[in-house]
Phi, psi and omega in degrees: 000137180289159179239133177249134180268132174244116180266128184226172181222137182298143179274130177279329181232144177245171180118164184296321182296315180293323179297317179294323179296321178296316180298321179297337180263009179080026181244154182247121173292134184223162174224134174255115180262165180096163182078206184273345183208158172268128182251120176268125182212176176226157184213149178301134183298330183297335181288344182274353185301312181287337183274321187262313186269069184208161177258018180230153176273153181220151163277162182233130171262102181274118181246102182253099179053043177094346178268117186257147178212136175278130187210177171231154175282110185275321181203143175225137181249136181245154172292134185296338182253305185277344182062021173289142180291125181264325185197151178220137176246133177243149178239123178293136180234165179229146180295339183268358182235141178289154183219153175265134179219157174255115185250128180298148176261153177222124181276129181233148179098171179251117181282128178303326180297331179290321178296338179268006177106003180278173179243127178279124184239128175268115184275332181231118181284341180208157178236144177273128182229166183221127180178182178285149181307324183295338182264358183283128178272162175294323180206170179244117178281131178244111184280118182250015187293347178244015185274118181242184177301148176063020175234157180212153173261124183250166181302322180296343179278346186276139177221125176219134183293130173092351180229151176250141178268131186260344179289158178306137184299330182273359180292134182276133177264315181211151179204156174258120183248150176284130178303147184302318181297317180292323179295318179293322179295321179294321178294320178294320179295320179294320179293321179293323179290328182284332184298310178298323180297320179292323179293321180293324180289330183283332184297309178299325181295322180290325181281348183287335184294312179297322180299319179294323179293322180295319178298324181295324180290323182293325184271001181290132182294138180291145180272141178281146179279116184295339183277343182271146178244000000 
């Protein structure tokens, strides 16, 4: 896994006002957790481009005024409208201890269901895994070469040496879905095919009533002539 360096500087003042002032200057308020202390620092926002706006996971070398620590990006907060980074949390890690990470997924191969007109949908952009740093991949390849209609690749189907998957085993990672237009066309065709069959079944039922009435007249007992003795 690649490593991205984040250069930071200790914060002299804390609080919302100071944090906003840093953001106005193009800086990101950060916290480094783990170890003997929590370190509050700030870093130029431009350094986060390779770390945040990517489809791969990275380790982070946090360099705070010359003091270095190996870490991972644990959480990042964005502005709901502008998507500017508001805050970042880093977690110090050690090569001798297992760590939890979120690793992006990447779909590889040609799904047979797509060749039949289906749409390949990635349900999970990343998976939560647990393992030693040396075993952590940049991304997780999900092979869809055997994926057809009405089938899905689930977390329980994934196997990678050295790491455990933490998401629910029944959670879907990828599936081939029928396009909405094709699904509606199939439903309309089924309804149209069912309509004549229903009409044909109704016709004999409608003609059965007179026949039953005719039988009733035939079996009616003859009336005696009251004038004859």
